[in-house]
Residue frames as qw, qx, qy, qz and C-alpha x, y, z in Angstrom:
[[0.067, 0.105, 0.588, -0.799, 47.79, 21.88, -8.27],
 [0.542, 0.089, -0.113, -0.828, 44.53, 22.34, -10.27],
 [0.682, 0.015, -0.680, -0.268, 44.18, 18.61, -10.89],
 [0.291, -0.033, -0.820, 0.491, 44.79, 17.99, -7.28],
 [0.313, 0.091, 0.311, -0.893, 41.93, 20.42, -6.34],
 [0.672, 0.085, -0.397, -0.619, 39.58, 18.64, -8.83],
 [0.566, -0.004, -0.821, 0.080, 40.48, 15.22, -7.36],
 [0.026, -0.004, -0.678, 0.734, 39.95, 16.55, -3.77],
 [0.513, 0.099, 0.146, -0.840, 36.44, 17.74, -4.60],
 [0.700, 0.113, -0.577, -0.406, 35.66, 14.51, -6.56],
 [0.431, 0.010, -0.854, 0.292, 36.79, 12.33, -3.68],
 [0.221, 0.025, 0.505, -0.834, 34.68, 14.37, -1.24],
 [0.675, 0.115, -0.088, -0.724, 31.67, 13.44, -3.42],
 [0.847, -0.064, 0.514, -0.117, 32.78, 9.80, -3.57],
 [0.045, -0.568, 0.646, 0.508, 35.52, 8.90, -5.85],
 [0.299, 0.097, 0.927, 0.203, 34.00, 5.70, -7.22],
 [0.345, 0.682, 0.621, -0.174, 30.67, 7.22, -8.00],
 [0.116, 0.810, -0.172, -0.549, 32.31, 10.26, -9.63],
 [0.126, -0.343, 0.813, 0.454, 34.31, 7.94, -11.94],
 [0.295, 0.341, 0.888, 0.088, 31.23, 5.84, -12.77],
 [0.250, 0.810, 0.327, -0.418, 29.22, 9.06, -13.46],
 [0.082, 0.699, -0.432, -0.565, 31.97, 10.29, -15.83],
 [0.203, -0.111, 0.915, 0.330, 32.08, 6.88, -17.57],
 [0.326, 0.582, 0.731, -0.148, 28.26, 6.90, -18.03],
 [0.231, 0.844, 0.048, -0.482, 28.46, 10.37, -19.56],
 [0.012, -0.533, 0.674, 0.511, 31.22, 9.42, -21.90],
 [0.318, 0.178, 0.922, 0.128, 29.36, 6.25, -22.93],
 [0.348, 0.730, 0.539, -0.235, 26.29, 8.30, -23.74],
 [0.140, 0.811, -0.214, -0.526, 28.41, 10.70, -25.84],
 [0.330, 0.608, -0.630, -0.353, 30.47, 8.18, -27.85],
 [0.930, 0.057, -0.298, -0.208, 29.61, 4.70, -26.93],
 [0.783, -0.566, 0.252, 0.052, 31.54, 2.20, -24.81],
 [0.867, 0.227, 0.141, 0.420, 34.02, 1.13, -27.51],
 [0.419, 0.650, -0.026, 0.633, 35.20, 4.60, -27.85],
 [0.456, -0.844, 0.096, -0.266, 35.39, 5.45, -24.13],
 [0.645, 0.359, -0.523, 0.426, 38.94, 5.24, -22.89],
 [0.625, -0.546, -0.406, 0.382, 40.09, 4.97, -19.29],
 [0.379, -0.070, -0.062, 0.921, 42.10, 8.21, -19.90],
 [0.161, -0.426, -0.346, -0.820, 38.95, 10.08, -21.10],
 [0.592, -0.620, -0.499, -0.129, 37.07, 8.86, -18.05],
 [0.616, -0.330, -0.311, 0.645, 39.89, 9.92, -15.79],
 [0.172, 0.131, 0.090, 0.972, 40.03, 13.43, -17.21],
 [0.339, -0.509, -0.431, -0.664, 36.32, 13.85, -17.13],
 [0.675, -0.582, -0.450, 0.052, 36.07, 12.69, -13.49],
 [0.021, 0.858, -0.273, 0.433, 39.02, 14.92, -12.54],
 [0.821, -0.520, 0.236, -0.015, 40.86, 12.24, -10.61],
 [0.054, -0.701, 0.686, 0.189, 44.41, 10.97, -10.80],
 [0.615, 0.269, -0.722, -0.169, 45.57, 7.72, -12.38],
 [0.116, 0.140, -0.884, 0.430, 46.10, 6.34, -8.95],
 [0.478, 0.148, 0.462, -0.732, 42.49, 7.08, -7.88],
 [0.714, 0.296, -0.293, -0.563, 41.05, 5.67, -11.12],
 [0.649, 0.229, -0.724, -0.049, 43.03, 2.32, -10.92],
 [0.120, -0.140, 0.781, -0.597, 42.43, 2.04, -7.23],
 [0.619, 0.212, 0.373, -0.658, 38.68, 1.82, -7.91],
 [0.858, 0.454, 0.093, -0.222, 38.87, 0.20, -11.40],
 [0.497, -0.524, 0.583, 0.373, 42.11, -1.80, -11.98],
 [0.312, 0.027, 0.760, 0.570, 40.99, -2.73, -15.45],
 [0.316, 0.053, -0.273, -0.907, 38.72, -1.41, -18.15],
 [0.444, -0.253, -0.817, -0.266, 36.56, -4.55, -17.63],
 [0.259, -0.371, -0.683, 0.574, 36.07, -3.52, -14.06],
 [0.134, 0.272, 0.037, -0.952, 34.89, -0.06, -15.16],
 [0.373, -0.059, -0.645, -0.665, 32.61, -1.67, -17.77],
 [0.361, -0.357, -0.854, 0.111, 30.96, -3.80, -15.10],
 [0.100, -0.427, -0.449, 0.779, 30.24, -0.67, -13.00],
 [0.230, 0.168, -0.275, -0.918, 28.85, 1.10, -15.96],
 [0.424, -0.190, -0.776, -0.426, 26.47, -1.76, -16.85],
 [0.301, -0.412, -0.782, 0.358, 25.42, -2.12, -13.18],
 [0.006, 0.363, 0.234, -0.902, 24.76, 1.63, -12.84],
 [0.302, 0.062, -0.472, -0.826, 22.82, 1.79, -16.20],
 [0.422, -0.274, -0.837, -0.215, 20.69, -1.21, -15.36],
 [0.205, -0.405, -0.632, 0.628, 19.95, 0.20, -11.85],
 [0.146, 0.281, 0.017, -0.948, 18.74, 3.39, -13.39],
 [0.373, -0.008, -0.698, -0.612, 16.71, 1.53, -15.95],
 [0.366, -0.341, -0.861, 0.088, 15.03, -0.65, -13.40],
 [0.091, -0.364, -0.453, 0.809, 14.32, 2.37, -11.12],
 [0.252, 0.148, -0.286, -0.913, 12.62, 4.18, -14.05],
 [0.436, -0.139, -0.770, -0.444, 10.46, 1.21, -14.85],
 [0.324, -0.377, -0.795, 0.347, 9.41, 0.50, -11.24],
 [0.058, 0.304, 0.244, -0.919, 8.42, 4.20, -10.76],
 [0.385, 0.079, -0.477, -0.786, 6.20, 3.87, -13.87],
 [0.430, -0.212, -0.869, -0.121, 4.69, 0.63, -12.65],
 [0.262, -0.395, -0.703, 0.529, 3.86, 1.88, -9.17],
 [0.073, 0.249, 0.081, -0.962, 2.57, 5.24, -10.34],
 [0.226, -0.149, -0.743, -0.612, -0.13, 3.55, -12.49],
 [0.524, -0.124, 0.223, -0.813, -3.86, 3.59, -11.65],
 [0.877, 0.047, 0.322, -0.355, -4.43, -0.01, -12.54],
 [0.755, -0.089, 0.574, 0.305, -3.10, -3.14, -14.37],
 [0.620, 0.637, 0.349, 0.298, -3.77, -1.87, -17.89],
 [0.069, 0.983, -0.136, 0.103, -2.42, 1.65, -17.16],
 [0.546, -0.669, 0.475, 0.171, 0.74, 0.06, -15.62],
 [0.764, 0.142, 0.521, 0.353, 1.43, -2.23, -18.60],
 [0.453, 0.800, 0.244, 0.309, 1.10, 0.71, -20.94],
 [0.218, -0.958, 0.187, -0.005, 3.06, 3.07, -18.76],
 [0.720, -0.414, 0.477, 0.288, 5.95, 0.64, -18.52],
 [0.690, 0.437, 0.439, 0.374, 6.12, 0.35, -22.35],
 [0.222, 0.927, 0.125, 0.275, 6.04, 4.02, -22.83],
 [0.412, -0.867, 0.276, 0.047, 8.60, 4.71, -20.14],
 [0.814, -0.166, 0.465, 0.306, 10.83, 2.04, -21.50],
 [0.583, 0.613, 0.308, 0.436, 10.83, 3.56, -24.95],
 [0.001, -0.980, 0.034, -0.195, 11.57, 6.97, -23.51],
 [0.641, -0.636, 0.374, 0.211, 14.48, 5.59, -21.53],
 [0.783, 0.172, 0.440, 0.405, 15.85, 4.05, -24.67],
 [0.371, 0.819, 0.213, 0.382, 15.54, 7.33, -26.57],
 [0.270, -0.941, 0.165, -0.117, 17.12, 9.30, -23.68],
 [0.518, -0.593, 0.610, 0.093, 20.02, 6.77, -23.27],
 [0.824, 0.475, -0.191, -0.241, 20.71, 5.38, -26.79],
 [0.409, 0.573, -0.700, 0.121, 24.28, 4.37, -26.15],
 [0.357, -0.247, 0.787, -0.439, 23.53, 2.50, -22.94],
 [0.818, 0.237, 0.277, -0.445, 20.59, 0.88, -24.73],
 [0.717, 0.536, -0.425, -0.134, 22.81, -0.23, -27.48],
 [0.025, 0.491, -0.820, 0.293, 25.26, -1.77, -24.90],
 [0.530, -0.051, 0.702, -0.474, 22.46, -3.67, -23.26],
 [0.791, 0.398, 0.173, -0.431, 20.47, -4.69, -26.34],
 [0.661, 0.616, -0.419, -0.084, 23.49, -5.73, -28.38],
 [0.019, 0.472, -0.845, 0.250, 25.41, -7.65, -25.76],
 [0.611, -0.138, -0.765, -0.150, 24.44, -11.33, -25.19],
 [0.636, -0.671, -0.047, -0.377, 22.63, -11.84, -21.81],
 [0.907, -0.288, -0.141, 0.272, 25.32, -14.22, -20.58],
 [0.512, 0.368, -0.127, 0.766, 27.97, -11.56, -21.41],
 [0.231, -0.666, 0.040, -0.708, 26.09, -8.91, -19.39],
 [0.838, -0.508, -0.150, -0.131, 25.72, -11.42, -16.45],
 [0.840, 0.003, -0.207, 0.501, 29.38, -11.99, -16.33],
 [0.267, 0.503, -0.088, 0.817, 29.95, -8.27, -15.96],
 [0.468, -0.686, -0.035, -0.555, 27.81, -7.92, -12.84],
 [0.155, 0.299, -0.796, 0.503, 29.09, -8.39, -9.32],
 [0.212, -0.324, -0.905, 0.175, 27.12, -10.13, -6.57],
 [0.084, 0.441, 0.422, -0.787, 25.41, -6.91, -5.47],
 [0.361, 0.289, -0.354, -0.813, 24.28, -6.10, -9.00],
 [0.361, -0.075, -0.887, -0.277, 23.07, -9.65, -9.47],
 [0.084, -0.376, -0.766, 0.515, 21.13, -9.36, -6.16],
 [0.205, 0.418, 0.134, -0.875, 19.57, -6.20, -7.40],
 [0.370, 0.146, -0.653, -0.644, 18.59, -7.82, -10.69],
 [0.277, -0.206, -0.938, 0.001, 16.93, -10.61, -8.78],
 [0.022, 0.404, 0.556, -0.726, 15.18, -8.17, -6.54],
 [0.319, 0.299, -0.230, -0.870, 13.78, -6.39, -9.53],
 [0.383, -0.016, -0.839, -0.386, 12.48, -9.70, -10.93],
 [0.189, -0.301, -0.859, 0.369, 10.88, -10.46, -7.61],
 [0.176, 0.379, 0.278, -0.865, 9.14, -7.08, -7.50],
 [0.404, 0.194, -0.480, -0.754, 7.71, -7.67, -10.96],
 [0.343, -0.141, -0.927, -0.054, 6.66, -11.17, -9.92],
 [0.056, -0.391, -0.692, 0.605, 4.90, -9.80, -6.78],
 [0.283, 0.324, -0.011, -0.903, 3.14, -7.07, -8.85],
 [0.419, 0.078, -0.710, -0.561, 1.85, -9.57, -11.43],
 [0.292, -0.229, -0.909, 0.191, 0.66, -11.90, -8.72],
 [0.035, 0.367, 0.515, -0.774, -1.12, -9.03, -7.06],
 [0.423, 0.365, -0.157, -0.814, -2.99, -8.47, -10.30],
 [0.853, 0.171, 0.237, -0.432, -4.15, -11.99, -10.76],
 [0.533, 0.519, -0.653, -0.142, -1.30, -13.74, -12.54],
 [0.953, -0.238, -0.019, -0.188, -1.33, -17.43, -11.65],
 [0.509, -0.580, 0.598, 0.217, 2.42, -17.92, -12.12],
 [0.554, 0.097, 0.724, 0.398, 1.89, -19.45, -15.64],
 [0.842, 0.349, -0.230, 0.340, 3.34, -18.99, -18.12],
 [0.699, -0.226, -0.194, 0.650, 6.81, -18.44, -16.55],
 [0.148, -0.855, -0.077, 0.491, 7.83, -14.88, -15.53],
 [0.316, -0.350, 0.520, 0.712, 10.35, -14.78, -18.32],
 [0.209, 0.403, 0.753, 0.476, 7.63, -15.41, -20.86],
 [0.018, -0.876, -0.467, 0.120, 5.37, -12.75, -19.46],
 [0.232, -0.741, 0.165, 0.608, 8.23, -10.21, -19.47],
 [0.329, -0.048, 0.686, 0.648, 9.07, -11.31, -23.03],
 [0.133, 0.639, 0.702, 0.284, 5.40, -10.71, -24.08],
 [0.162, -0.903, -0.271, 0.291, 5.41, -7.31, -22.31],
 [0.209, -0.826, 0.270, 0.448, 8.72, -5.93, -23.20],
 [0.661, -0.027, 0.610, 0.436, 10.11, -8.12, -26.10],
 [0.465, 0.722, 0.437, 0.267, 8.46, -6.10, -28.84],
 [0.121, -0.984, 0.074, 0.111, 9.86, -2.96, -27.44],
 [0.542, -0.542, 0.512, 0.388, 13.36, -4.41, -27.53],
 [0.623, 0.287, 0.600, 0.411, 12.90, -5.66, -31.08],
 [0.239, 0.919, 0.273, 0.155, 11.71, -2.22, -32.20],
 [0.301, -0.908, 0.220, 0.191, 14.44, -0.40, -30.27],
 [0.679, -0.226, 0.514, 0.473, 17.22, -2.55, -31.96],
 [0.499, 0.551, 0.491, 0.454, 16.03, -1.38, -35.32],
 [0.020, -0.984, -0.140, -0.105, 15.66, 2.27, -34.19],
 [0.490, -0.760, 0.300, 0.302, 19.16, 2.29, -32.57],
 [0.685, 0.027, 0.526, 0.503, 20.68, 0.85, -35.76],
 [0.192, 0.334, 0.408, 0.828, 19.08, 3.60, -37.90],
 [0.029, -0.474, -0.528, 0.704, 17.59, 6.27, -35.68],
 [0.031, 0.451, 0.553, 0.700, 14.53, 7.91, -37.17],
 [0.366, -0.607, -0.126, -0.694, 11.46, 9.60, -35.70],
 [0.260, -0.402, 0.654, -0.585, 11.05, 9.47, -31.94],
 [0.216, -0.106, -0.970, 0.029, 10.06, 6.00, -30.58],
 [0.231, 0.259, 0.533, -0.771, 7.25, 7.89, -28.76],
 [0.499, 0.233, -0.320, -0.771, 5.35, 7.79, -32.06],
 [0.636, 0.001, -0.726, -0.261, 4.91, 4.04, -31.82],
 [0.062, -0.180, 0.774, -0.604, 4.45, 3.94, -28.09],
 [0.639, 0.036, 0.272, -0.718, 0.72, 3.61, -28.19],
 [0.807, 0.266, -0.444, -0.286, 0.85, 0.70, -30.75],
 [0.461, 0.251, -0.803, 0.281, 3.41, -1.18, -28.71],
 [0.264, -0.122, 0.611, -0.736, 1.53, -0.51, -25.48],
 [0.773, 0.103, -0.009, -0.626, -1.63, -1.85, -27.09],
 [0.756, 0.255, -0.595, -0.096, 0.10, -4.97, -28.16],
 [0.185, 0.250, -0.793, 0.524, 1.62, -5.45, -24.72],
 [0.487, -0.053, 0.456, -0.743, -1.75, -5.12, -23.04],
 [0.831, 0.177, -0.214, -0.483, -3.39, -7.54, -25.47],
 [0.644, 0.264, -0.707, 0.129, -0.64, -10.09, -24.67],
 [0.179, 0.131, -0.737, 0.639, -0.37, -9.56, -20.80],
 [0.478, -0.192, 0.154, -0.843, -3.95, -8.45, -19.99],
 [0.837, -0.122, -0.370, -0.385, -5.52, -11.93, -20.45],
 [0.610, 0.102, -0.682, 0.390, -2.99, -13.30, -17.90],
 [0.016, 0.063, -0.527, 0.847, -4.28, -10.95, -15.19],
 [0.260, -0.591, -0.747, -0.159, -7.56, -10.75, -13.38],
 [0.132, -0.591, 0.070, -0.793, -9.32, -7.75, -11.97],
 [0.168, -0.215, 0.698, -0.662, -10.16, -7.56, -8.26],
 [0.711, 0.058, 0.202, -0.671, -13.60, -8.81, -9.12],
 [0.681, -0.103, 0.725, 0.006, -12.26, -11.93, -10.69],
 [0.726, 0.640, 0.214, -0.132, -12.82, -11.25, -14.32],
 [0.774, 0.036, 0.243, 0.584, -10.00, -11.69, -16.82],
 [0.425, 0.051, 0.245, 0.870, -7.89, -8.80, -18.06],
 [0.027, 0.809, 0.532, 0.250, -9.73, -5.74, -19.37],
 [0.166, 0.654, -0.059, 0.735, -9.56, -2.09, -18.88],
 [0.502, -0.397, -0.585, 0.499, -8.66, -1.02, -15.37]]
């Protein structure tokens, strides 16, 4: 009876989202490899029937976890981007917020940074892929609005901007030490030195403090 009551309330909140939330919480506690379907079911307070109705296989659940984690990550970065007071502030804010997201979500960050990009892509459904493309388009629009000519390619600009953060994060996640926030300013400075010259101020001059 108690499990039925838990499931009733979970289903009222939206069975699929409750299960995904439970899976995300479990991943953050123990990592994906140690997250079992049974543990997720118990944490979500749903029956086996409900769990397997929404996620017939562990791979289906993994895809939902990846999609939800990436969506949260993108939303965090876009908020930082659009809250900035200018191009330089935006470039630096995104680096700082990216590092904070990694520190706050280390297990998800491990899943994303240690999985080959083609593996992650295969885990995403059409809606998640559309969201990923939408994110890239929004970054593209922002860069063009700040004077980027379209060259080098967007993937190169993003690598210059975020690539060093990922490289640092891989080492930190493998052997966590002091907070990544301690290197935020240095990585943000490097990002601005790389990306700033590709942008132009409203007056037409190259990069520089906004």
